[in-house]
VEXFIMAR-818164 format. One record per residue (C-alpha): x, y, z; residue in three letters. Coordinates in pm, whole numbers, plus 50000, padded with zeros to 5 digits. Layout:
BEGIN
XYZALA
...
END
This chain:
BEGIN
190113886894759MET
187093873294947LYS
185363861394629SER
188303839794518PHE
189943834194858ASP
193323848594756ILE
195933869494937ASN
197163904894871THR
200283893594682SER
198183873594438THR
195593900594376VAL
198423925594313GLN
199003907893982TRP
195823923893850LEU
197613957393846SER
201243946893796SER
200313922493517GLY
198243949393345PHE
201123973993372MET
203653949493228MET
201553938892928VAL
200503974392840SER
204113985592878GLY
205313957892645VAL
202693967392384MET
203654004292368ILE
206873999092164PRO
205013974691938ILE
202334001191877SER
204774021691666ALA
205123993291414TRP
201373986491419LEU
200624023291355THR
202944023591055THR
201573990990915ARG
197813991790985ILE
195074016590894ASN
194654039091202SER
190864035091213LYS
191083997291193ILE
193883996691451LEU
191954018091699TYR
188743998191649GLN
190623965391688SER
192393976892004ALA
189123988792158MET
187433955992061PHE
190243936792232VAL
189743958492540PHE
186003951092527LEU
186643913492508ILE
189013915892805GLY
186403935193003THR
183733908992932ILE
186133881493046ILE
186743900493370CYS
183033906293430TYR
182143869593383THR
185313854993540ALA
184473823293739PRO
187953822493896SER
190933844993962PHE
192833829693669SER
190103841093429PHE
190003875393592LEU
193763879393549LEU
193523867293188ALA
190853893393122GLY
193033920893268ARG
195953910493047LEU
193693911092741VAL
192533945792842GLN
196183956392867ALA
196823945392508LEU
194223970392391GLY
195303998492623VAL
198963994792526GLY
198014002992168VAL
195294029192219THR
197224051992456MET
200144060392223PRO
197824058891919LEU
195594085292080LEU
198534109092114GLN
199764102091761THR
196294109491620LEU
196024141791820MET
199424153891706LEU
198724145091343THR
195184158691314ILE
195824192691472PHE
198254218691335PRO
201274227291549ALA
199724259191692ASN
196634240391817LYS
198224208491949ARG
198574222392300GLY
194814226292344ALA
194194191792194ALA
196814174792409MET
195504193892710GLY
192134176992660MET
193914143592624ALA
195814151292943GLY
192504156993119LEU
191444121293037VAL
194824104493085ILE
195684122693406GLY
192324124693582VAL
191064089293519ALA
193714071393732PRO
193204096194015ALA
189404093794014ILE
189554055993975GLY
190224047294343PRO
187354069094464THR
184884056494206LEU
185894020194247SER
185674023094625GLY
182124036594600TRP
181074009894348VAL
182483981494559ILE
180893995194877ASP
177473997394712ASN
177613968494464TYR
180483943794402ASN
183743941894210TRP
182063928493895ARG
180183961293861ALA
183513978793793LEU
183813959193470PHE
180073959393401GLY
180173997493376ILE
182933995593113LEU
181193970592885ILE
178493993892739PRO
180934023292726ILE
183524002892533SER
180833988692304ALA
179554023792223ILE
183104035292141VAL
183654005491909VAL
180314010091730ILE
180544048091706ALA
184024045191560GLY
182664028991244PHE
180844061291155TRP
182774088791333LEU
186414078991283MET
188534084090974LYS
191894069790887SER
194334098890906VAL
197764082690938LEU
199724071690630PRO
200624034790618THR
203144014490425HIS
204273978490426LYS
207033973590678VAL
208333938690747LYS
208123928691112LEU
211543922991263ASP
210673893891490TRP
214003894791671PHE
213443931291767SER
209903923091879ALA
211183895092103ILE
213963916892246LEU
211463944592317SER
208883921692477THR
211333902792699VAL
213393933792782GLY
210653957792884PHE
208553929793035GLY
211433918393258SER
212353953893351LEU
208793962893453LEU
208373929893638TYR
211623934493831GLY
210703969293949PHE
207123958994033SER
208463932694277GLU
210763956694466VAL
208043968394706GLY
207283933194828GLU
210613914994792LYS
213193942994823GLY
216173952194603TRP
218213922394723GLY
215713896394602SER
217003873094330SER
213713877794145VAL
214183915594138VAL
217883913894046ILE
217393888393768VAL
214363907093632GLY
216143940493617ILE
219473926593486VAL
217773905793214VAL
215593935593127GLY
218543959393096VAL
220543934792881LEU
217653928592643PHE
216693965492622VAL
220313975892550VAL
220583948792282THR
217243960492142PHE
218453996592130GLY
221713987791954ILE
219843967291696ARG
217363995491624GLN
220174020191558LEU
221763995991310ARG
218643986391115LEU
217754006290804GLU
214054002690889LYS
213943997891267PRO
211113981991461PHE
211114012791687LEU
213074042391556ASP
215184053891851LEU
216774080791637ARG
214084103891772VAL
216304106392080LEU
218964123791870LYS
216644153991871ASN
217784172992181SER
214444190692236GLU
212574157592225PHE
215124140792456SER
214924168492716ILE
211124166892706ALA
211184128892745ALA
213614131693038LEU
211474157593214LEU
208294137393158CYS
209984106593306SER
210964126193619VAL
207414139693642LEU
206034104393624MET
208374093093903MET
207254122194121ALA
203554118294040MET
202964080494040ILE
205294074394334GLY
203434098694558VAL
200074085994432GLU
201114052094571MET
202644064394899VAL
200074090695000LEU
197084066795020PRO
199234043095227LEU
200004071595469TYR
196324080495494LEU
195344044395564GLN
198184032095789THR
199034063795983VAL
195674081295995ARG
193424050595980GLY
191384062795682GLU
189484037895469SER
190484031595107ALA
187384050394995PHE
188114080995209HIS
191774081495108SER
190564081694747GLY
188264110994826LEU
191284129594965THR
192994126994625LEU
189874136894430LEU
190234175194453PRO
193764172094317GLY
192474151394027ALA
189804177493956LEU
192434204693972MET
194484186293711MET
191384181693496GLY
190544218593507ILE
194074231193443LEU
195184206593171SER
193124222492887PRO
193944257593015ILE
197664249593022ALA
197374234392675GLY
195904266392531ARG
198544286992711ALA
201244264992556PHE
199934273092207ASP
200624309892282ARG
203784310592493ILE
205474276592454GLY
206394251292721ALA
209364265692911LYS
207614290893136ARG
204764266793202LEU
207194238693285ALA
209244259993525ILE
206104272993698THR
204604238093714GLY
207744221893855LEU
208074250194108PHE
204524243394230LEU
205244205994238LEU
208384211494445THR
206784236394685VAL
203734213894724GLY
205924183994813THR
208054200395085ILE
205354201095359PRO
204684163895312PHE
208054157395479MET
206574169895807PHE
203084154595812VAL
201924137396129THR
198914117296239LYS
197094149396336THR
197904170396028THR
194564185795918PRO
193084167095624LEU
192274199495442ILE
195994207695458TYR
196884174795287ILE
194134179495028ILE
195394214594948SER
199024203694918LEU
198124174994688TYR
196014198494474ALA
199014221994442ILE
201184192594328ARG
198604182194069MET
198284217993946ALA
202024217993885GLY
201844184993698ILE
198924197693488ALA
200934228193383MET
203984208093281SER
203214172093181MET
201294174892853MET
202784208592757THR
206314194592774VAL
205204162992593THR
203664183692313THR
206744205892291SER
208984175592248GLY
206704160191986MET
206494193191796ASN
210264191191748ALA
209834159291542LEU
208714156591179PRO
205224142391118ILE
206604109290988LYS
208324103491324MET
205244110191541MET
204254073791598SER
207814064491697ASN
208084095591916GLY
204894087892109THR
205914051392151ALA
209384060492280VAL
208004087592509ASN
205284065392654ASN
207684036292703THR
210144058292892ILE
207304071893107ARG
206014036893185GLN
209444025193298VAL
210004057493493ALA
206694053093677ALA
207724017893778SER
211174029493889VAL
209754058694088GLY
207204036794263THR
209824010194341ALA
212234035694487ILE
209654052994708LEU
208064020694833ILE
211464005294909SER
212624036895091ILE
209404036295292LEU
209803999395381SER
213534000395457ASN
213484031595677VAL
210474018495868THR
212113984495916LYS
215483998796023ASN
213924022596277ASP
211613996896433MET
212273991196806PRO
213613958096934ALA
211043931297012LYS
212333930297370ALA
210773964497429LEU
207353950097349LEU
207543927697655LYS
209053952997895SER
207073983897789ASP
204263977897534PRO
203244014597523LEU
206794026197452ALA
207083999597181TYR
203844011297021LYS
204974047697018ASN
208424038696881ALA
206884016696611ALA
204544044796510PHE
207464069196492SER
209374044396274ALA
206414041196038THR
205974078796015LEU
209724082595957GLY
209434058995661GLY
206804081195501TYR
208864112395567HIS
211864095995396ALA
209724086295095ALA
208454121995061PHE
212034135195083ILE
212934113494783VAL
209804125794603ALA
211024161194670LEU
214324151394512GLY
212504139994197PHE
210624173094185SER
213794193594235ALA
215584174793956ILE
212594181293732GLY
212724218493814LEU
216384219693707LEU
215654201193382VAL
212734224893309ALA
215204253293252PHE
216544234092949PHE
213124229892784VAL
212764248392455SER
211354283592490SER
210014283292133SER
206284287092074THR
204624261391845PRO
204664286091555ASN
208354293491608GLU
209084256191625MET
207184250891299LEU
209144278391123HIS
212424262491238LYS
211414228691096LYS
210174243790770GLN
213474262190732ALA
215314228890727VAL
212524209790550GLY
211854187990854GLY
208074188590906ASP
207214160490668LYS
END
């Protein structure tokens, strides 16, 4: 902000723009995976990410920095679902849990560690160093891929349905943009309303078209599989509960407790480490016992770990908050990737790329919706409970105390909604398949479905 003399609303586009572009690319990744050699696709996506990182590192203005972030998002939107598709294809059904658990370690921990690491880098160096670190790492991945990667996914020529691509891009882009603006502009803003309405119309039209096409751009028929649909629903609720709180909790630490961005990031770090430790363990447990018991246990921990947040105050011990957040992340580690893997195991191999694209798209939208709901609840409750300005003149101390209570009440309300997300997830967890991976495989083989 200081380097380019811009305000908070403008700089927010670095994250919201990245989210929108990567979200738009996820549905497109299914067609790309079917059409292009998986090794070439992965290398190309990582090279695009590298180019975007270089643009960010050398950006002479904010416009170039934003352009670099959007280029990065193009690569990430392809690599994330492709990573899951590769994992699910390479490993047999009874070993996918362990593999996806390792993937969950990377996918889940990185965003949580990011704020702490970036805060330290910025405090000791400058913002360009954040991108400078990524350049050699990305370059090594691109170069190493030429020798270490193999093409493992079958490809065939599929004509690109441009109309579907346009519907998908405009629909999901508008939807994500609309929800991203809720926190700043509110639900009544014309920008938010138009974005969400246009997004819904285009996404519904896109969905209808996919179900009518013989060779769809994104095969939504994966949702006809009840086990996959339940898993996708539960993962979306988990994303709403996880990402929403990851946005609200640092705000509480900074605005109510007066912690710095760096120290608020440190507060979340033990939870991230907990998730990193438990994800592979939960993955291996899934290979033995299936997802249902892990999901119920994980959602129970998530729910129990969220309840005390409704009563936090300015003086709540920091170790208490750290412990509660770690419990929440332990619950997410036990349920997120195990449920995802269970849902994907219910699909035949040929549907994996479409399944990962659909699942990741739903999760991306759910994360945006969850964040929008919690931030808007926080803002609205705080605003409605704020004391009248007249009190500021007559009794400044009383006004200060009332304003603080209003702010704290906003956070309590947001955590109550987060508890609601967790409770809904716990109910859905009881409908998750209790089959182990081997039992699921035998079911599919019995009907000739694992092809």
